N, C-alpha and C positions, 0 to 999 in steps of 0.2 A: 198612568196619567189620568185616565178617566175616573179611577177610584179616588184619587186625590181631589179631583174637581168635585166629585159627588160628596166627599167628606166635608169639603169646604162649604158647599151649598147647604148641607145638613147642619153644619155648625152655625152658619149665619141664621138659618131659619130657626133652629133651636134656641139660639141666643136671643133673638128678637122676640120669638114667641114666648119664651120663658119670662122675659122682662115684662111683656104685655100681660101675661097671666098674673104675675106677682103684683103689678100695679092695679090690675082689675080687682083682685082679692082685697088688697089694702084699701082701695076706694070703697068697696062694698062694706067692709068692716067700719070704715069711718062714717059712711052714710047711715049705718045702723044705730049710731049714737044719737042722742037727742039734744036739741037746742044748741047752746054755745060749744058744747064739747065736740061737735062735728067740725065746726070752724077751727077749733084749737088743734084737733088731732090730724085733720086732713093734710095740712102743709107738711107735718112731720112724716105722714105716711108716704108722701111722694119724695121728700128729701132724705128720708131715713136710709134707703138702700145706697144712695150716693155717699152719704156721710159714713156709712159702714164700710163701703168700698175704699174710701179715702183713708179711714182709720187702719184698715187691714193692709192695704198696699202702699201707703205712704207714711203714715205716722209711726206704725209699729216698726217698719224697717229702719226709719230714721233713729228711733230710740235704740234699736239693736246696734246700729252702726256706731252711735256715740259710745255705747257700752264697749264694743270691740276696739275702739280707738285707744282705750286704756289697757288693752291686753297685749300679750306677746304675739308672735307671728302665727301661732297655731290656735290662738284664742282659748288657751287652756289655763292661763294664769295672768293676773293683773300685774302691770308694770308701772302704774301711775302715769306720770306725764312724760315718760321716756320717749314715746313715739313722737310727741310734739317737739321735744327738745332735739331729737335727731333730725326732724324735718327742718326746723328753723336754724340749725347749725350746719346743714348739709349744703355745701357751696353749689353742687349740681342742681339741687332743688331751688335754691335762691335764683339760679339762672332761669329755671322754668318759670318762677314767679315773674321775673322780668319779661320773659317772652309773652306771658299772658297779659302783662301790663301794656306791652306794645299793641297787642290785639285790641285791648279795651280802649286805648287812646285813639287808635287809627280807624278801626273798622266801623264802629257805630257812626262816627262823624262823617266818614266818607259815604256810607250808605244813605244817610239823611241828606247830605249835600247833593249827591247824584240823583237820588229819588226825587228830591224837590225840583232840581233842574229839569229832569226828564218830564215830570208831571206838568210843569209850567210850559215847556216848549210843546209837548204833545197836545195840550189843551188848545193850542193856537192853530193846530192843523184842521183841515176839513174833516167832517165826521168820519168818512171812510178811512182817511189817512191816520186819524187819531186811533181808531179801533185797531188798525193793522199794526201800527207802531207799538201800541201798548200790549198787544198780544205777543209780539216778538220779544219784547223786553220782559214780559212776565213769564215766558216759557221756562227759563231756568229754575223758577220757583217750584216747578213740578218735578224737578229732578232731585233725587236724593244726594246728600253730600258725598257719598261714596261714588255715585255716578258722575257727579260734577268733577270730583278729583280725577277720576279715570279719563274723562273727556279732556281735561286740561293737561294730562300727561302727554297727549299728542301735540300740545303746544310746547311744553318744556322738555320733551324727550331729547336724549343725547345719544349720539353714536360716535365712536372714536374717529379721529381725523383720518380722512381718506376713504371712509365708507359712506354710503348714502345716508343723509340725515332724514330721519322720520319725524323729527320735531319741527314745528313751523318756525320757531325763533332761530334755531340753528340753521335751518334751510335758508332763511333770510340772511344770516350772518355769512354763510358761504357765498351767496350772491355778491356780497360786498368784499369778498376776499378775506374774510376774518375767520379765525379758527373757531370751531364749535366750543360751546361752554356747557359744562355740567351745572345747570342752573340750581338744582337742589343743593349742590355742595358749595355754592357761593355764599358763605356766611358773613362776608365783610359788610359791616354796618347792618347786619341782619337782613341782607338783601333777599335771601331765600325765604325768610319768614314773610317778607312783603309780597313775594310771589304767591305764597299760599293764601295770604289775606285777599288777594285779587280774586281767587276762586270763590271764597265766601261772599265777598262783595257782589260778585257776578250773580250769585243765586238770590241775594236779598234785595237788590235794587228794585226788582219788579214788585215785591211786596211793599216797599216804601212808596213806590210810584202810585200804586192803586189807592192806598189810604190817603196820601197827600193830595192826589188828584181829586178825590171825592171831597176833601176838606176845602180845596181851592174853589171848586165849583159851588160850594155852599156859601161862599163869601157873598154878601149882598151886593148886587151890581150897583146899587145906589151909592154906596161908599166909594166904589172905584170911579164912578162917573163924577162924583163930587170932587175927587182928587184931580181928575183931568180938567174939570172946569176951573179949578184953582191954579192950573198951570203946572201941575206936577208931571214929571216925565215917568216913563214906564218903570225905570229903575227905582225911583222914589216911591211910586205907587206900590211896587212889590214889597219893598223893605219897610215902608211906613204904614201901609194899609192892609195888604194881603197877609204878609208874614205874621204880624201880631194876632190876627184873627184865626190863624191855623196853628199857632204855637202849641196848643194843647195836643194836637195830633202829631206834631214834630216830636214832642217829648215822649209820647206813647211809642212811636216808631223807634226812637233812640233807645229807650229803656228795654223794649222787646228784643232788639238786636243785641243790646249790651248783655242781657241774660244769656242769649244764645252763644255769644262770644266767650263768656266765662266758662261755658260747658263744652267748648269746641274740642272735638276728638277725631271725627271721621276723616277730615281732610288731611290732618297731620299723619294719622295712622296709615292711610293709603299711599301717601306720597313719599314721606321720608321716614316714617315710623319713629319720629323723634330724633333722628340723626342729624348731624351737621348743625347742631345748636338750634334746632327748631322745636324742641319738645315743649309741651304744654301740660297743664295740670291734669286734664282728662286722660291724655295718653299715658302720663306717668302713673296715674292711679291704676289704669288697666295693666300696666307692666307689673306693678307691685302686687296686685291682687292675683292675676292669672298666670303670670310668667314666673315671678320671684316667690309667689305663694306666701307673701308677708301680709297677712290679714290685718294685723294691728297698725302697721305703717300705712297701708292703703286706706283703712278706715279713718285714720287721722287726717289724711289728705282730703277725704270727702267732707269731713266735719269742718275743716278750714274753708273749703269751698262753700259750704252751706252758710257759714258765718259771714262770708264775704257777700253772698247773694241776698241775705235777709234784709240789710238796710236798703238795697235797691228795691226789693219787693214792698217794703213798708212805704218808701217814697211813692212808688207807683200807686198803691192803694189810696194813700192820702191825696195824690193828684187826682185820681178818679173821683173821689168824694168831693173834692173842691170844685171839680168841673160840674158835677151833678148839682151842687148847691148853687152854682152861678147860673144855672139854666132856668 
């Protein structure tokens, strides 16, 4: 154990120290140039390593993935668009797409609504109460998705009838004389998927609350007071004065959570492993790549996911640029 800790410390020191040495050398080389060349080269000297890292660890793998999506299971021969045809005609994968659509429709909206509501109510507490409540609500954000799913297993856990129930929900069901329910297997109206969504929402509401609370606090008090003088109630003030001024932050939170939802994997993998009609794109990709060893099919799934995310990213970048232009 001590050796592992020592190796971790040395890796951190070596990584940070190595980065500092690289940037120091690049800075000295840029300063050795004369006149305008120093100003032209120095930004690239500092941004260059990051651009190189992105090219090596992001752009290159993306290109290789697109290439493999047109190959067979072992990536030894090209098969054209066969993988894409198989995906789009596979009824089980179409169900996976529908499950992802449910996550996209429900989760980001609920995170924004709950985060906005909590931020608004917490800001009205006394300073001590506000800090305490926000700390408690933000705590799940520090937990990994795997950890969150494990925690919620103690809520949804099921034991056969007649044995002690270790799950909170089934313990409550027993108190009212009801039979225990295997919640993960209740796929009627996608109820079990909704239960998994609750786990993700629980981890993200704190993130939404922090950003939206900061945005609400930045709303000029003069505009709020002007609304009160004109006779507007608190509900009208919130929807007509506060909400329009924090709308940019609302969109930012919504899009960020949306991107996370499109990549959801951990919660489904830990709880149901895609069973009982709860499978999502991320879990299906993992199965095809590492269990079924179908590299071409798995790569095609990833390419479709990238294509779906690109419009969202473009909108987010344009939204940021528009906000900067309006400041």
